[in-house]
C-alpha positions in Angstrom: -41.8 -24.4 181.7 -39.7 -22.6 179.1 -40.3 -19.1 178.0 -40.1 -18.4 174.3 -38.2 -15.4 173.2 -40.4 -12.7 171.7 -40.3 -12.5 168.0 -38.8 -9.4 166.6 -39.3 -8.0 163.2 -36.2 -7.6 161.2 -35.9 -5.0 158.6 -34.3 -6.4 155.6 -32.2 -3.9 153.7 -33.5 -3.5 150.2 -30.8 -2.8 147.7 -31.7 -1.4 144.4 -30.0 -3.3 141.6 -28.0 -1.1 139.4 -28.7 -1.9 135.8 -25.7 -1.1 133.7 -26.6 1.7 131.3 -25.8 0.8 127.7 -23.1 3.0 126.5 -23.1 4.2 123.0 -20.4 2.5 120.9 -17.0 3.9 119.9 -16.3 4.3 116.2 -13.1 3.6 114.4 -12.9 6.2 111.6 -10.4 6.2 108.8 -9.7 9.5 107.1 -8.5 10.2 103.6 -4.9 10.9 103.0 -2.9 11.9 99.9 -0.2 9.2 100.5 -1.7 5.7 100.4 -2.8 4.0 97.2 -6.4 2.8 97.0 -5.2 -0.8 96.5 -3.1 -0.5 99.7 -6.0 0.7 101.7 -8.1 -2.2 100.5 -5.3 -4.6 101.5 -5.1 -3.1 105.0 -8.8 -3.3 105.6 -8.8 -7.0 104.5 -5.8 -7.9 106.7 -6.6 -5.8 109.8 -10.3 -5.9 109.9 -11.0 -9.1 108.1 -13.1 -7.5 105.4 -14.0 -9.2 102.2 -12.7 -7.7 99.0 -16.1 -6.1 98.2 -16.5 -4.6 101.7 -12.9 -3.4 101.8 -13.4 -1.7 98.4 -16.7 -0.1 99.5 -15.0 1.5 102.6 -12.0 2.5 100.6 -14.2 4.3 98.0 -16.2 6.0 100.9 -12.9 7.3 102.3 -11.9 8.5 98.8 -15.2 10.2 98.0 -16.4 11.4 101.4 -13.1 11.9 103.2 -13.8 9.3 105.9 -15.5 6.0 106.7 -16.5 4.2 109.8 -14.9 0.8 109.7 -15.8 -0.6 113.1 -18.0 0.3 116.2 -18.1 -1.2 119.6 -16.3 -1.1 123.0 -13.7 1.5 123.5 -10.8 -0.8 124.3 -11.2 -2.7 121.1 -11.7 0.4 119.1 -8.5 1.8 120.4 -6.7 -1.4 119.4 -8.1 -1.3 115.9 -7.2 2.4 115.4 -3.7 1.8 116.7 -3.2 -1.1 114.4 -4.5 0.9 111.4 -2.1 3.7 112.3 0.8 1.2 112.4 -0.1 0.4 108.8 0.2 4.2 108.1 -3.6 4.9 107.7 -5.1 7.9 109.3 -7.4 6.3 111.8 -9.1 7.8 114.9 -11.7 6.8 117.4 -14.8 8.8 118.1 -17.7 8.4 120.5 -20.8 7.7 118.5 -22.8 10.3 120.5 -20.5 13.1 119.1 -22.9 13.5 116.3 -20.3 13.1 113.6 
């Protein structure tokens, strides 16, 4: 006759799944400058950001009238790349965290 081993209760470790918290997006902001022509700013927006003529003109006018415009928002790495590329084209571009309230 064989003796069965007693059943033991195993405690299973419960792990809480960490849900990634959505981070607020980063903004690519272009500031007005006294150097670049309006037509040049439109050209850069079209080439770098892929804007249509109408959208590029809208953002250029916003920069001209308000002193700044947000041309892109999203993940930080890509925002930094866009800002750097715009700076290479001699535009005054910066990134800001959208929660800055600006």
